[in-house]
Structure formats: C-alpha cells, structure tokens
C-alpha positions as CSV (number, residue, x, y, z in Angstrom):
1,X,0.0,0.0,0.0
2,X,1.6,3.4,-1.0
3,X,2.6,5.7,1.8
4,X,1.4,9.2,0.7
5,X,3.6,12.2,1.3
6,X,3.5,16.0,0.6
7,X,6.1,17.6,-1.6
8,X,6.7,21.2,-0.5
9,X,8.3,23.7,-2.9
10,X,9.1,27.4,-2.5
11,X,9.0,29.7,-5.5
12,X,10.6,33.0,-6.1
13,X,11.1,34.5,-9.6
14,X,11.8,31.2,-11.3
15,X,9.0,30.7,-14.0
16,X,11.2,28.6,-16.3
17,X,12.3,26.3,-13.5
18,X,8.7,26.1,-12.3
19,X,7.6,25.1,-15.8
20,X,10.1,22.2,-15.8
21,X,9.0,21.2,-12.3
22,X,5.4,21.1,-13.4
23,X,6.2,18.9,-16.4
24,X,7.5,16.3,-13.9
25,X,4.7,16.9,-11.3
26,X,2.1,16.3,-14.0
27,X,3.3,12.7,-14.1
28,X,2.9,12.2,-10.3
29,X,0.1,10.0,-8.9
30,X,-2.5,11.5,-6.6
31,X,-0.9,9.9,-3.6
32,X,1.7,12.7,-3.8
33,X,0.2,16.0,-2.5
34,X,2.0,19.1,-3.8
35,X,2.2,22.4,-1.9
36,X,3.8,25.3,-3.8
37,X,4.5,28.4,-1.7
38,X,5.0,31.6,-3.7
39,X,7.4,33.5,-1.5
40,X,6.1,37.0,-2.4
41,X,7.6,36.8,-5.9
42,X,7.2,39.9,-8.1
43,X,6.3,37.5,-10.9
44,X,3.7,35.3,-9.3
45,X,3.6,31.5,-9.7
46,X,-0.2,31.3,-10.3
47,X,-0.1,32.1,-14.1
48,X,2.6,29.5,-14.7
49,X,0.7,26.9,-12.7
50,X,-2.6,27.5,-14.5
51,X,-0.9,27.3,-17.9
52,X,1.3,24.3,-17.3
53,X,-0.5,22.1,-14.7
54,X,-2.9,19.4,-15.9
55,X,-6.4,19.2,-14.4
56,X,-5.4,16.0,-12.7
57,X,-2.4,17.7,-11.0
58,X,-4.5,20.6,-9.9
59,X,-6.7,18.2,-7.9
60,X,-3.7,17.4,-5.6
61,X,-1.8,20.7,-5.8
62,X,-2.3,23.7,-3.5
63,X,-0.7,27.1,-4.1
64,X,-0.1,29.6,-1.3
65,X,1.3,33.1,-1.6
66,X,3.2,35.2,0.9
67,X,1.8,38.7,0.5
68,X,5.0,40.7,1.1
69,X,8.3,40.4,-0.7
70,X,11.0,39.8,2.0
71,X,14.3,38.6,0.7
72,X,15.2,35.0,1.5
73,X,12.0,34.3,3.5
74,X,12.1,30.7,2.6
75,X,11.8,29.8,6.3
76,X,8.3,31.2,6.3
77,X,7.6,29.4,3.0
78,X,8.7,26.1,4.4
79,X,7.0,26.5,7.7
80,X,3.7,27.5,5.9
81,X,3.9,24.5,3.6
82,X,4.5,22.1,6.5
83,X,1.7,23.6,8.6
84,X,-0.8,23.0,5.7
85,X,0.4,19.5,4.8
86,X,-2.2,16.7,5.6
87,X,0.1,13.7,5.3
88,X,2.3,12.2,8.0
89,X,5.5,12.8,5.9
90,X,6.6,15.8,3.9
91,X,9.4,16.1,1.4
92,X,10.9,19.6,1.6
93,X,13.2,20.8,-1.2
94,X,14.1,23.8,-3.3
95,X,12.5,24.5,-6.7
96,X,15.7,23.8,-8.6
97,X,15.7,20.2,-7.1
98,X,13.4,17.9,-9.1
99,X,12.2,14.5,-7.8
100,X,11.9,12.5,-11.1
101,X,8.5,10.9,-11.6
102,X,10.4,7.6,-12.1
103,X,11.5,7.8,-8.4
104,X,8.0,8.3,-7.0
105,X,6.8,4.7,-6.9
106,X,9.9,3.7,-4.9
107,X,9.4,6.6,-2.5
108,X,5.7,5.8,-2.0
109,X,6.6,2.2,-1.1
110,X,9.5,3.1,1.1
111,X,8.8,2.3,4.8
112,X,10.7,4.7,7.1
113,X,12.3,3.5,10.3
114,X,10.2,4.8,13.2
115,X,11.5,8.2,14.3
116,X,14.0,8.7,11.5
117,X,14.1,11.4,8.9
118,X,16.0,11.1,5.6
119,X,18.4,13.0,3.2
120,X,18.3,12.2,-0.5
121,X,20.9,11.2,-3.0
122,X,21.5,14.1,-5.4
123,X,22.7,14.4,-9.0
124,X,23.7,17.6,-10.8
125,X,22.2,18.2,-14.2
126,X,24.2,20.8,-16.2
127,X,27.7,22.2,-16.0
128,X,28.6,24.1,-12.9
129,X,27.3,27.7,-12.6
130,X,28.5,30.1,-9.9
131,X,26.4,28.4,-7.2
132,X,27.7,24.9,-8.0
133,X,31.5,25.5,-8.2
134,X,31.7,23.9,-4.7
135,X,30.5,20.5,-6.0
136,X,32.9,17.6,-5.8
137,X,32.4,17.1,-9.5
138,X,34.2,18.5,-12.6
139,X,32.7,21.9,-13.5
140,X,32.5,20.6,-17.1
141,X,30.5,17.5,-16.2
142,X,26.8,17.8,-17.2
143,X,25.6,15.0,-14.9
144,X,27.0,13.4,-11.8
145,X,26.5,12.5,-8.1
146,X,27.1,15.3,-5.6
147,X,26.6,15.5,-1.9
148,X,23.0,15.7,-0.4
149,X,21.4,19.1,-0.2
150,X,21.1,20.7,3.2
151,X,17.5,21.8,2.6
152,X,16.1,18.6,1.0
153,X,14.8,15.8,3.2
154,X,11.9,13.5,3.9
155,X,10.6,14.2,7.4
156,X,7.6,13.6,9.6
157,X,5.4,16.7,9.6
158,X,5.2,16.6,13.4
159,X,9.0,16.3,13.8
160,X,9.5,19.3,11.5
161,X,7.0,21.4,13.3
162,X,8.5,20.6,16.7
163,X,11.4,22.9,15.8
164,X,10.8,24.5,12.4
165,X,12.8,27.1,10.5
166,X,13.7,30.2,12.5
167,X,12.1,33.1,10.8
168,X,14.5,35.5,12.6
169,X,16.8,34.7,9.6
170,X,14.3,36.0,7.1
171,X,15.9,38.8,5.0
172,X,19.3,37.1,4.6
173,X,20.7,34.0,3.0
174,X,21.1,31.3,5.7
175,X,19.1,29.5,8.4
176,X,19.1,26.0,7.0
177,X,22.1,24.8,9.0
178,X,20.6,25.7,12.5
179,X,17.5,23.9,11.5
180,X,19.5,20.8,10.5
181,X,21.5,20.8,13.8
182,X,18.2,21.0,15.8
183,X,16.8,18.0,13.8
184,X,20.0,16.0,14.2
185,X,19.6,16.4,18.0
186,X,16.0,15.3,17.9
187,X,16.0,12.3,15.7
188,X,18.4,10.0,13.8
189,X,18.9,10.7,10.1
190,X,19.3,8.3,7.2
191,X,19.7,8.4,3.4
192,X,17.0,7.2,1.1
193,X,18.0,4.3,-1.0
194,X,18.4,4.1,-4.8
195,X,16.6,4.7,-7.0
196,X,15.1,7.6,-4.9
197,X,17.1,10.8,-5.7
198,X,16.9,14.4,-6.7
199,X,18.2,16.1,-9.8
200,X,19.4,19.6,-9.2
201,X,19.5,21.8,-12.3
202,X,22.1,24.5,-13.0
203,X,21.7,27.8,-14.9
204,X,23.6,26.2,-17.8
205,X,20.3,24.3,-18.5
206,X,17.7,26.5,-16.9
207,X,18.5,30.2,-16.7
208,X,16.4,30.8,-13.6
209,X,17.2,27.5,-11.9
210,X,18.6,29.3,-8.9
211,X,17.8,32.8,-7.6
212,X,20.1,35.4,-9.1
213,X,18.8,38.8,-8.0
214,X,19.2,38.5,-4.2
215,X,22.4,39.0,-2.3
216,X,24.3,35.8,-1.4
217,X,26.4,37.5,1.2
218,X,26.0,35.4,4.4
219,X,27.7,37.9,6.8
220,X,24.3,39.1,8.2
221,X,23.2,35.5,8.7
222,X,26.5,34.8,10.6
223,X,26.0,37.9,12.7
224,X,22.4,36.9,13.7
225,X,23.4,33.3,14.4
226,X,26.2,34.3,16.7
227,X,24.0,36.7,18.5
228,X,21.3,34.0,19.0
229,X,23.9,31.6,20.3
230,X,25.3,34.2,22.6
231,X,21.9,34.9,24.1
232,X,20.6,31.3,24.0
233,X,17.8,32.4,21.7
234,X,18.1,29.4,19.4
235,X,14.6,27.9,19.4
236,X,12.3,29.4,16.7
237,X,9.4,31.5,17.9
238,X,6.4,33.1,16.2
239,X,6.4,31.1,13.0
240,X,4.5,32.0,9.8
241,X,4.8,35.7,10.8
242,X,4.3,37.1,7.3
243,X,0.8,37.5,5.8
244,X,-0.3,34.9,3.3
245,X,-3.2,33.6,1.3
246,X,-4.3,30.5,-0.5
247,X,-4.4,31.1,-4.2
248,X,-5.3,27.6,-5.6
C-alpha cells in the first residue's frame, strides 16, 4: 500500500524552473500531495501553474502566496507548507531540485524507520554555474553525483513542526544549518536508498534554476546566528509571521 507524502516547494522569480517542475509533477500519482509556496515573488507563480499544470495535478496541488516580498524568506515558506500538509510525511526541497517521476513509486513504497528522517541522493544536471562551483564534480560535467542538499529531506510533519525554520533569519541567506542541527539532536537521520534521488538543475540548463537577483552575502546570517547563540535564543518562535493567502 503506498505511503502518501506531501512535496513542499518554495517559488521566487523562477518561472522557467517552475515550468520544468510542473512537467514532472504532471506525471505524479494523486498519492503525492503538492504544496507550492510563492514567496512573495514579483512574478507570481499562479499564471505558470494555471498554464502548465494538468487538471489531474490541480486536484492534488495547492498554491499559497506570501503577501510581502521579504528577501530570503524561505523559512516562512517552508513553515507555511508544513503547517498546511495533511500527510504524516513531507518532502521539503528547493525549486531547482526535481524529484523525477520515475522515483516516485519507490518513495511511495518506502517504509521509514520509526522516528527517522532522511536525506536524498542528489545528481547535478548541467555544467557548474556560480552556485555549483563547490561541487565535488568536474565543472564541465553535465551529470554526476554530488553531496546531499542541506535543505532537501523526507521528514515527519510533526517532527518538522517541533522545531521548524527560525524566521528570525528572514531577510538574509542562511538559516538551514541551524534547523538541521536541531533536527539531528531530535532524531536520527538516514539516506533514502536508490533509486530515490533528486536532480538539481544548474543555470547552464535552466537560466532561472537558482535565484540570481538576491544577495548571497552570508555575513548578516552569521551575525544573527552568533547573537542568537550568545543569548541562548536558538529555538524558533512566532512562525509564519508574514501574511499569506491560499491562491489555488
């Protein structure tokens, strides 16, 4: 019997990448619920979804939109998606990370160990762009295995919500690592087996695969993290603090 899960995807100014995602999502069975969270994007996700999603997909897809444009507010987007999920497990990932439809049957039939959460094998598609120069893979390679993504994991909804993303990091790039450290203290982590994997696309294949128009300077994140550690203020409070609405 398949184990349903909810795929949660944030969106911000990536219409071409969303189109590619939807081409894959259109092939998913209804046991996979899809929650797309538009993170206040100046170019909304709704027109792309309405143009590219099949009627069948729209029956198991929900679209929410954050009503203000705060840079790097993916903590709010991920927290909102998890709070609205109706399945016991959620798969959180970024929009440039695609779960191939061919992997979905294996994931639906995967039986998690009680209490565990899981990282995913990851393959890069496309030669390295500026965000992928850190990969342990030749920059010229157009396909190959790289290390798992910090912000991609299969996790129990209740475990996620026990200590979700800290929205004090909204406005700057960062915040995923403190979340992972809290989860690693709460529950053991495994890696999902082959053939379950993610394909991460680079800008050599999809021009808007990763966000380009926001600062990637992490110095403000580091400052906030150190201050939180100094004061002991490391548990998230007041989640989903930005206004939002359901669109579809």
